[in-house]
C-alpha positions as CSV (number, residue, x, y, z in Angstrom):
1,M,-23.0,-13.9,15.9
2,E,-24.2,-15.1,12.6
3,L,-24.0,-14.2,8.9
4,E,-27.0,-11.8,9.2
5,D,-25.1,-9.8,11.8
6,L,-21.9,-9.6,9.6
7,L,-23.9,-8.4,6.5
8,A,-25.7,-5.8,8.7
9,E,-22.3,-4.5,9.8
10,L,-20.9,-4.7,6.2
11,N,-23.9,-3.0,4.8
12,S,-23.8,-0.2,7.1
13,G,-20.1,0.5,6.1
14,R,-18.8,-0.2,9.5
15,T,-15.1,-1.6,9.9
16,I,-14.8,-5.1,10.6
17,T,-11.9,-5.3,13.0
18,G,-9.2,-8.1,12.3
19,D,-9.6,-9.8,15.6
20,S,-13.3,-9.8,15.9
21,P,-15.9,-12.5,15.8
22,L,-17.4,-10.9,12.6
23,H,-14.0,-11.4,11.0
24,E,-14.3,-15.1,12.0
25,I,-17.7,-15.3,10.2
26,M,-16.4,-13.7,7.2
27,H,-13.6,-16.3,6.9
28,R,-16.1,-19.2,7.3
29,T,-18.2,-17.7,4.6
30,S,-15.3,-17.4,2.4
31,Q,-14.6,-21.0,2.8
32,D,-18.0,-21.8,1.6
33,A,-17.7,-19.3,-1.4
34,M,-14.4,-21.1,-2.5
35,R,-16.1,-24.6,-2.0
36,I,-18.9,-23.5,-4.6
37,T,-16.8,-21.5,-7.0
38,G,-14.5,-24.6,-7.1
39,E,-17.3,-26.8,-8.0
40,L,-18.3,-24.0,-10.5
41,N,-14.8,-24.0,-12.0
42,G,-14.0,-27.7,-11.9
43,G,-15.6,-28.6,-15.2
44,Y,-18.1,-27.8,-17.8
45,H,-21.8,-26.9,-16.6
46,E,-24.9,-26.5,-18.7
47,P,-26.1,-22.8,-18.2
48,T,-28.8,-24.0,-15.8
49,E,-26.3,-25.7,-13.6
50,V,-24.2,-22.5,-13.5
51,R,-27.1,-20.5,-12.5
52,A,-27.9,-23.0,-9.9
53,L,-24.4,-22.9,-8.5
54,L,-24.5,-19.0,-8.6
55,T,-27.6,-19.0,-6.6
56,R,-25.9,-21.3,-4.1
57,L,-23.1,-18.7,-3.9
58,I,-25.2,-15.5,-3.4
59,G,-27.9,-17.4,-1.5
60,T,-30.8,-15.8,-3.5
61,P,-32.4,-17.0,-6.8
62,V,-30.6,-15.9,-10.0
63,D,-32.8,-14.9,-13.0
64,D,-33.0,-17.4,-15.9
65,T,-31.7,-14.7,-18.2
66,V,-28.4,-14.2,-16.3
67,T,-25.4,-15.7,-18.1
68,L,-22.1,-16.4,-16.4
69,F,-19.0,-18.0,-18.3
70,P,-16.7,-19.5,-15.8
71,P,-13.9,-19.6,-14.4
72,F,-15.5,-17.0,-11.8
73,S,-14.0,-16.2,-8.4
74,S,-15.9,-14.6,-5.4
75,D,-14.3,-14.7,-2.0
76,F,-17.7,-14.0,0.0
77,G,-20.4,-14.5,-2.4
78,R,-23.3,-13.5,0.0
79,N,-23.6,-9.8,-0.7
80,I,-24.2,-9.8,-4.5
81,T,-27.2,-8.8,-6.0
82,L,-27.8,-9.4,-10.0
83,G,-30.6,-8.0,-12.1
84,K,-31.8,-9.5,-15.3
85,R,-30.1,-10.0,-18.6
86,I,-26.7,-9.8,-17.3
87,F,-23.7,-11.4,-19.0
88,I,-20.5,-12.0,-16.9
89,N,-17.6,-13.1,-19.0
90,A,-14.8,-15.6,-18.1
91,G,-12.2,-14.8,-15.3
92,C,-14.0,-12.3,-13.3
93,K,-13.3,-11.8,-9.6
94,F,-15.7,-10.3,-7.4
95,Q,-14.8,-9.3,-3.7
96,D,-18.2,-8.6,-2.5
97,Q,-18.1,-8.3,1.3
98,G,-18.9,-4.5,0.8
99,G,-21.9,-5.2,-1.6
100,I,-22.1,-5.6,-5.3
101,V,-25.2,-4.7,-7.0
102,I,-25.4,-5.1,-10.9
103,G,-28.6,-3.8,-12.7
104,D,-30.4,-5.1,-15.5
105,D,-28.9,-5.3,-19.0
106,C,-25.3,-5.2,-17.9
107,L,-22.2,-6.7,-19.8
108,I,-19.2,-7.6,-17.6
109,G,-16.0,-8.2,-19.7
110,H,-13.3,-10.7,-19.2
111,N,-11.1,-10.6,-16.0
112,V,-13.0,-7.7,-14.4
113,V,-12.3,-7.2,-10.8
114,I,-14.9,-5.7,-8.4
115,A,-13.4,-4.9,-5.0
116,T,-15.5,-3.6,-2.2
117,L,-13.0,-3.8,0.8
118,N,-10.1,-1.7,1.9
119,H,-7.6,-2.5,4.7
120,D,-6.7,0.0,7.1
121,L,-3.6,2.2,6.3
122,A,-2.2,1.9,9.9
123,P,0.2,-1.0,10.1
124,S,-1.1,-1.8,13.6
125,R,-4.7,-2.2,12.1
126,R,-3.8,-3.6,8.8
127,A,-6.3,-6.6,9.3
128,D,-9.0,-4.2,9.7
129,M,-11.5,-4.1,6.7
130,H,-13.4,-1.1,5.5
131,P,-16.4,-2.1,3.4
132,A,-18.0,0.2,0.7
133,P,-20.4,-1.0,-1.9
134,V,-20.1,-1.0,-5.7
135,T,-23.3,-0.2,-7.5
136,I,-23.6,-0.7,-11.3
137,G,-26.5,0.9,-13.0
138,R,-28.6,-0.6,-15.7
139,N,-27.2,-1.2,-19.2
140,V,-23.6,-0.8,-18.3
141,W,-20.6,-2.2,-20.2
142,I,-17.6,-2.8,-18.4
143,G,-14.6,-3.8,-20.7
144,S,-12.1,-6.6,-20.1
145,N,-9.5,-6.4,-17.3
146,A,-11.2,-3.3,-15.6
147,T,-11.1,-2.7,-11.9
148,I,-13.8,-1.1,-10.0
149,L,-12.9,-0.1,-6.6
150,A,-14.7,0.2,-3.3
151,G,-17.6,2.9,-2.9
152,V,-18.0,3.5,-6.7
153,T,-21.4,3.9,-8.5
154,I,-21.6,3.5,-12.0
155,G,-24.4,5.3,-13.7
156,D,-27.0,3.8,-16.1
157,D,-25.6,3.3,-19.9
158,A,-22.1,4.3,-19.0
159,V,-19.1,2.5,-20.5
160,V,-16.1,1.6,-18.6
161,A,-13.0,1.0,-21.2
162,A,-11.0,-2.1,-20.9
163,A,-8.2,-2.1,-18.6
164,S,-9.6,1.1,-16.7
165,V,-9.3,1.5,-12.9
166,V,-12.3,3.1,-11.7
167,T,-11.8,5.1,-8.3
168,K,-14.7,7.2,-8.3
169,D,-18.2,7.5,-9.5
170,V,-19.1,7.2,-13.1
171,P,-21.8,9.6,-14.5
172,A,-24.7,8.0,-16.3
173,G,-24.3,8.0,-20.1
174,S,-20.6,8.5,-19.8
175,V,-17.4,6.7,-21.1
176,V,-14.5,6.4,-18.7
177,V,-11.1,5.5,-19.8
178,G,-7.7,4.9,-18.0
179,S,-6.0,4.6,-14.6
180,P,-7.4,6.4,-12.8
181,A,-10.6,6.3,-15.1
182,R,-11.8,9.7,-16.3
183,V,-14.6,10.8,-18.4
184,V,-13.7,11.2,-22.1
185,R,-17.2,11.4,-23.7
186,S,-20.7,10.8,-23.7
187,V,-22.3,7.5,-24.9
188,P,-24.1,8.2,-28.4
189,S,-27.8,8.1,-28.2
């Protein structure tokens, strides 16, 4: 089994059992991610160097218009897709096994957490992981300290207020606030 096999399972939404060869591949890939993010977070890097390290982490080219302010953490790295003109502020943590897609023109605030895995509720299966993607549309602003949970889609032009916990889909053009996040109004045009 290889990384491609694991990604196929993760992207299909299938459970990765705690005692499986795929779980072992996930842990090996996590070691690579920690090595790269350790280098990224270990000192100052010019923006081009930051993008080069991010490219190594995710395994695909990162557009020259993407800006990332370290420190940044990803415990997997290989299931992140980034659009253009994205700004990711300092302190963000991406748990991307289930897949994270960030559309063009997004702003991701300080200390945002994006989580794409859930553990099984049954104590005997707690090591099993259930992946579900997070998809962030175009021109989304996610405020500082927000948490986006597995399986959530955030529609184009939406705003997630600071410190919100997003547990369900966010309609395009809406502003969500709170824990759990709820729609409070529409984005002005």
